[in-house]
C-alpha positions as CSV (number, residue, x, y, z in Angstrom):
1,M,-0.1,0.0,0.0
2,K,1.1,3.5,-0.8
3,C,0.0,5.4,1.9
4,G,-0.6,3.0,4.7
5,K,-4.1,3.8,6.0
6,E,-7.0,1.8,6.9
7,M,-8.7,-0.2,4.3
8,F,-12.4,-1.4,4.1
9,K,-14.2,-4.0,2.1
10,S,-15.9,-2.9,-1.0
11,T,-16.2,-3.6,-4.7
12,T,-14.6,-2.3,-8.0
13,T,-14.8,-2.5,-12.0
14,E,-11.7,-3.5,-13.5
15,A,-10.8,-3.3,-17.6
16,I,-8.6,-5.8,-18.8
17,E,-7.0,-5.4,-22.2
18,L,-6.8,-8.6,-24.1
19,G,-5.0,-7.4,-27.1
20,F,-8.2,-8.2,-29.3
21,G,-10.6,-6.6,-27.1
22,V,-11.5,-5.4,-23.7
23,L,-12.6,-7.4,-20.6
24,V,-14.7,-5.3,-17.9
25,I,-15.4,-7.1,-14.7
26,R,-17.8,-5.6,-12.5
27,N,-18.4,-6.0,-8.6
28,I,-15.1,-7.4,-7.8
29,P,-14.4,-7.7,-4.0
30,C,-11.8,-6.0,-3.0
31,Y,-10.2,-3.7,-0.1
32,K,-10.0,0.1,-0.7
33,C,-7.8,2.4,1.3
34,T,-9.8,5.2,3.2
35,E,-7.4,7.7,2.2
36,C,-6.0,7.2,-1.3
37,D,-8.5,4.9,-2.8
38,E,-5.9,2.1,-3.6
39,I,-7.1,-1.2,-4.1
40,F,-5.9,-4.6,-3.1
41,Y,-7.0,-7.9,-4.1
42,T,-6.7,-11.2,-2.0
43,G,-5.0,-14.0,-3.5
44,D,-8.3,-15.9,-3.9
45,I,-9.8,-13.2,-5.9
46,V,-6.7,-12.5,-8.1
47,Q,-6.8,-16.2,-9.2
48,K,-10.6,-16.0,-10.1
49,I,-10.0,-12.8,-12.0
50,E,-7.2,-14.7,-13.7
51,E,-9.5,-17.9,-14.3
52,I,-12.2,-15.3,-15.6
53,T,-9.9,-13.7,-18.0
54,E,-8.8,-17.2,-19.4
55,R,-12.3,-18.3,-20.1
56,I,-13.3,-15.1,-21.8
57,K,-10.2,-15.2,-24.0
58,L,-12.2,-18.6,-25.5
59,L,-15.5,-16.5,-25.9
60,A,-14.9,-12.9,-26.2
61,Q,-16.1,-10.3,-28.7
62,E,-14.3,-6.9,-28.8
63,V,-15.8,-5.8,-25.4
64,T,-17.2,-8.1,-22.7
65,V,-18.7,-7.2,-19.6
66,V,-19.0,-9.8,-16.8
67,D,-20.2,-9.8,-13.3
68,F,-17.6,-11.2,-11.2
69,E,-20.0,-12.9,-8.7
70,K,-21.7,-14.7,-11.6
71,A,-18.4,-15.6,-13.5
72,A,-16.5,-16.7,-10.3
């Protein structure tokens, strides 16, 4: 963390460039800093994001939007 302030549970949206298009994942569980809004993902969330990304690479259009809870 950059500033070291307290973090709180939240959700976020992430846009991932896939080369042939963009994947947008909404409602990703995360921790956000109360001071600087830096986002932190736990290891299991990072793993799920990677799994979702790999699955979407097989199916994707130019822009794909998925809900984390539904895709995880």
